[in-house]
KEFI-339845 format. One record per residue (C-alpha): x, y, z. Coordinates in steps of 0.02 Angstrom, whole numbers, padded with zeros to 5 digits, always signed. Layout:
REM KEFI-339845
XYZ ...
***
This chain:
REM KEFI-339845
+02041-00268-01086 +02032-00451-01150 +01881-00506-01224 +01818-00684-01180 +01864-00788-01338 +01814-00972-01341 +01965-00986-01481 +02129-00969-01386 +02259-00846-01432 +02393-00897-01312 +02531-00845-01376 +02698-00990-01308 +02806-00946-01441 +02945-00858-01368 +02962-01018-01269 +02989-01146-01425 +03146-01157-01423 +03150-01195-01232 +03015-01326-01277 +03103-01387-01420 +03226-01469-01321 +03111-01536-01224 +03112-01730-01233 +02957-01737-01366 +02862-01830-01462 +02833-01714-01650 +02623-01750-01691 +02510-01744-01848 +02324-01746-01843 +02209-01753-01978 +02078-01673-01979 +01921-01721-01854 +02068-01855-01776 +02066-01856-01602 +02216-01810-01457 +02129-01885-01338 +01937-01974-01316 +01812-01976-01171 +01887-02113-01018 +02048-02033-01032 +02162-01932-00875 +02255-01766-00961 +02426-01847-00961 +02496-01760-01109 +02509-01591-01132 +02542-01479-01309 +02599-01369-01399 +02500-01321-01565 +02598-01271-01694 +02485-01267-01839 +02330-01323-01869 +02134-01302-01760 +02088-01373-01582 +01939-01404-01507 +01862-01490-01333 +01703-01540-01321 +01607-01608-01184 +01569-01776-01213 +01385-01814-01076 +01299-01979-01056 +01147-01953-01120 +01246-01926-01306 +01257-01738-01292 +01408-01641-01338 +01444-01474-01293 +01613-01390-01387 +01697-01286-01228 +01856-01201-01305 +01921-01206-01498 +02144-01171-01458 +02234-01121-01617 +02402-01103-01643 +02578-01045-01512 +02459-01122-01389 +02508-01214-01266 +02353-01351-01219 +02289-01420-01106 +02398-01336-00972 +02522-01402-00844 +02439-01472-00689 +02455-01624-00584 +02293-01643-00521 +02164-01755-00569 +01949-01700-00590 +01829-01857-00644 +01774-01738-00777 +01900-01772-00848 +01865-01914-00934 +01701-01856-01023 +01819-01752-01115 +01866-01757-01310 +02004-01653-01389 +01963-01675-01590 +02082-01586-01728 +01956-01453-01848 +02073-01433-01969 +02279-01491-01980 +02374-01469-01842 +02547-01519-01814 +02602-01517-01635 +02766-01545-01496 +02691-01696-01378 +02764-01683-01185 +02712-01812-01052 +02662-01676-00874 +02802-01721-00789 +02912-01621-00945 +02795-01430-00942 +02799-01447-00703 +03008-01439-00736 +02969-01295-00847 +02883-01239-00764 +02978-01229-00612 +03140-01143-00699 +03050-01023-00782 +02956-00903-00725 +02905-00816-00866 +02828-00958-00943 +02755-00982-00748 +02694-00834-00759 +02640-00858-00946 +02547-00991-00890 +02454-00932-00748 +02390-00794-00867 +02328-00938-00953 +02228-00992-00833 +02152-00834-00811 +02098-00838-00957 +01993-01010-00957 +01941-00954-00788 +01886-00752-00863 +01797-00873-01015 +01714-00989-00896 +01634-00821-00816 +01583-00760-00979 +01472-00955-01024 +01395-00958-00873 +01325-00773-00866 +01313-00809-01074 +01213-00978-01096 +01114-00911-00938 +01037-00737-00983 +01034-00715-01159 +00902-00759-01301 +00960-00866-01452 +01018-00711-01548 +01109-00644-01450 +01235-00837-01402 +01241-00817-01587 +01269-00639-01633 +01414-00632-01475 +01491-00801-01528 +01527-00732-01734 +01575-00557-01660 +01721-00687-01564 +01758-00819-01694 +01767-00655-01842 +01878-00539-01700 +01989-00700-01695 +01983-00715-01900 +02127-00660-02026 +01989-00570-02167 +01996-00663-02335 +02056-00551-02482 +01892-00416-02528 +01940-00398-02314 +01779-00469-02245 +01799-00585-02072 +01767-00793-02125 +01745-00911-01988 +01742-01063-02056 +01628-01172-01947 +01484-01250-01976 +01297-01227-01897 +01351-01415-01827 +01457-01368-01718 +01385-01170-01656 +01245-01273-01610 +01375-01369-01509 +01460-01215-01428 +01267-01134-01390 +01188-01287-01354 +01056-01302-01469 +00985-01353-01622 +01053-01376-01788 +00835-01318-01849 +00886-01150-01725 +01039-01105-01783 +00993-01095-01975 +00846-01008-01947 +00948-00865-01864 +01073-00860-01966 +00955-00856-02088 +00864-00695-02013 +01071-00604-01972 +01051-00631-02148 +00915-00529-02239 +00980-00414-02112 +01122-00391-02221 +01224-00422-02060 +01336-00581-02133 +01316-00697-02279 +01324-00896-02266 +01387-00968-02431 +01529-01054-02465 +01538-01160-02310 +01561-00989-02188 +01502-00854-02124 +01559-00703-02188 +01516-00536-02073 +01484-00413-02198 +01402-00278-02074 +01481-00274-01905 +01390-00139-01836 +01229-00239-01875 +01259-00388-01793 +01352-00298-01646 +01177-00226-01590 +01140-00387-01595 +01274-00446-01467 +01237-00443-01276 +01395-00300-01171 +01521-00434-01127 +01578-00410-01295 +01609-00263-01346 
***
C-alpha cells in the first residue's frame, strides 16, 4: 500500500542514462531560488539530481498554499501537453541547494513515445498526484488542526533520514508547516508546544525531531496508519 505523501519519492533513477542522452541543460539553484514564477505556463521538465524543491499556489489575496515537495531522482512536473490556467499561480522554489537536468516538454514526449517503461513510470507519478490530492481534500475538510499537523509530521518523518541517534528530524520551519496546512504560525506553534509537552517531539536545533512516534501516531487519522 502506498501512503499519501507531500514529499515525493518518485524514483526515476533507472532512466537516468536515457535522460542524460537527451539534449538538456544542467541547472543549479540556491536555497530560496525559483525554478519558475507566477504567470508562467509549465514548459520545462526537471530531473532532480540533488536537493528538495517545493511548489506552492499563490492566491490573488496573498495567501500561499504549499502543495507538494519533490526530492532527488524525481521527474518534475511531468510531461503533459495541455496548459492549465492554474499553472499561472504556481511558484516552484528550491528548499535546499538543488542540481537538476532541465528538458523541454517535447523532448520528454519523445521519450514517452519510445519507452513503455518510462511511460508506465510517468503514469504512476500522475497516479500519486491524484492520490495526494484526494487525501488532501479529505484531510483539510474533515480533520481538526492537531490531526492535520500530526498527519503531516508523520508522513514527513517517514521520508526523513534518521539522525545519529536514530531519530527522524524534519527540517521544516513553522512557516512552511503553516503554509501546507493553511494555518497561521501562532496556531502551529501552539500545537507543536502541545506535542512537545506530551513528549512526542522535540523542536530544538531548527528542526522537529520525532521522539515518540506511537504518541504522535495516536493523534493521526486512519489514512496515514
